N, C-alpha and C positions, 0 to 999 in steps of 0.2 A: 808214599802215595799208592793207594790201591789201583791196580790195573782196571780200567773201565772195560766192561763186557758188553758187546753188541750181539743181538740176535739177528740173524739174516734169514728172511723168508725167500725161498726160491720157488719158481713156478714150473720147474722142469729143466730142460737142457736144449737150448737153441732158440734163436730169435722168433721163428715163425710159429712154434707150437709150445714153447717153454720159456725159460729165463734167458735173457740176452747175456751171452757168455762174456763179452768184453765188460759190460756193466757189472756183472757179478764178480768177475775176477778182480777188476780194478777197485771195486768196493772193498773186497777182502784185503787187497794190497794197501789201500788207503788207511784202513783200520789198523793193520799191523804196523805200517810205517809211522803212524802217529801214536804208537805206544799202547794201543788197546788190543783186546782179544775178541774173538767171535766164535759163535756156535751157529751152524747152519741148520735150518728147519725147512720142512716142506709138508704139504698135506699128503697123506698116504692114500692116494686114490687114483683111479684111471684118468689120464689126461683126455681132453676133449677129442683130439685127433692127432695123427702123426703126419708131418709134412716133410717131403723130400726137399732138403735145403739147396739142392742144385736147380731143380725144376720149379719148385713152388707148388707142386702137385700133392694132393692128399694121398697117403699110402694106406694100403689095406692091412693095417696091423694095429695093435693096441699097446700102449705103454703106460707105466705108472709114474706119476709126477715125482714122487720121492726117489724112486729107483733111478730115474733119469737125472734128477738134480744131484744125486750122489756122485755122478761123474765129475761135476764141477767141485763138489765137496771132498773129492778124493776119498770117498767112503765114510767120512766123518759127518754124519747127518742124523737128525732125529725127527720123528714124526711131529707135526705141529701140535698135536694133542699134548705133547710133553712140555710145551713152552709155558713157563711161569714167569710173568713179568717181574715178580719180586726178585728173581735170580739174576736179572740183567739190568744194565743201566740205560739201554736204548734198543730200539727196534728199527731195522732198515730193510727196504724192499727195492732191489734192482728191478728193471723193467723187462721188456720182451712181450710178444703177443700172448705168451702163456699167462701173463697177469690178467689179460682181458678175456682169456678163454678158460683157464683153469682155476684162477683165484676169484674171478667174478665172471659175469656173462656179458660184459660191456661190448665185446666184439660182435655179439649177436643181437643183444636186446637194447643197446644204447642206454637212454635215460631210464628205461624200465628194467635195468639189470639188477641182479641179485648178487650178493657177495657170499662166498663160501663161509659158513658159520664159524669155522675154526679161525679163519683169517680175521673176520669181524671181531671175534672175541679177543684175539691177540692184540689188535689195534686198540680196542676200547680199554682193555686191562692196562696197557702201557700208558695211555693218556690219563686214565683215572689215577695212576700213581705219579702223575706229573713228570713222566720220563719222556725224553725226546723220541720222535718218530721221523724217520727219513724216507723219502721216496724218489726214485729216479724214473725218467722217461714217462711211460704210461701209468706207472703205479700211483701217482697222485690222484687218479680217477677213483681208485679204491678208497683212498683216504677221504676224498670228498663225499663219496657215497655213504661211508660209515659215520663221519663226523658232521657233515653238513656245513655248519658255519665255520669255515677255515680258510685261511689265505694261502694260496699255493700257485704253482706254475706247471704247465705242460709244454711250455715253449711259446709257439706262435700259431699253432693249428687252430683255426677259427671254430671249426665244428666241435672239436674236443673241449676247447675253452668254454664254448656255449653250454655243453653238456655239464661240465663241472659247476657252472654257475646255476644251472637248473637244479643241481643238488643242494644249492644254498651256499656254495663256496664263492670266494672272491678270487678271480684269476688275474695274475700279473704276467705280462708278456716279458720273456727273457731271451737272451742270446746264449752262446756257447759258454759253459762254465759258470754261468750266473746262478745264484741261489735265491730263493724266496724263503724268508724266515718268519713264521707265524709265532711270535713270542708268547701269545696267550695259550695256544694249544701245544706249543713246543714242536711244531711240524716244520721240517726243512725239505725243500724240493728243488730239483734241477731238471732241465729238459733232456739232456743226453741225446739219444737217437730219435727223439721226436723232432729234432732239427737234422739237417743234412750235415752230420758230424763226422769227424775223424776219430780214430782211437785216442789221439792225444787230447781232443776235446772231452772225451768220456772220462779219461783219467783226471782231468782238471775238475770236471763237474763232481765226480765221486769224492775227490779229496776235499773240495770246498764244502760239500754236504757233511762229510765226516767231521771236519774241523769245526763247523758251526754247531754240530750236535755235541761235540766234546766241550765246547765253550758253555753250553747250557747245563752241563752236568754238575 
């Protein structure tokens, strides 16, 4: 049996301005643990801003999304422009505020947000080839904005759930580790840190998403 290959899109490095590190790492772990491989991608562009993760205050410096995500990837990362859906069996996006700041503008513009064109293209290309797309935490917002009519979860946050429904999506309320599987669009989502979660909950959610995606391949 051929090893299944996942593409992972990261939004930087760190929960407040990039990719959520626990979600990213445990996604990678879950993929490897279940006998598959992965390649990490990120947009090669300046991130929206840099946040001090101790104080929560914005810092007077600039950083690059891909350069920062390379910390999580241990250097093995490619620009998102190089993603070709034909070369992979699935696409998955961990969360973190960077998703809502760097991959789209949801953190600032809410329902009027725009999605980074490279991210939108990657999602659409994967879905068009009938391959699974997974999203953790806040990332389902991007999926909802791009696909519209899709069934997913961001957990239990009423305002975010309302926003994804305004994009045309159907929201399902979930608890720790639970996944929502849209069998038509092959989209798998779980809430992770959109809930008051522990790192054990994150591992459970990530693994359940990966397993559900593997079953669809």
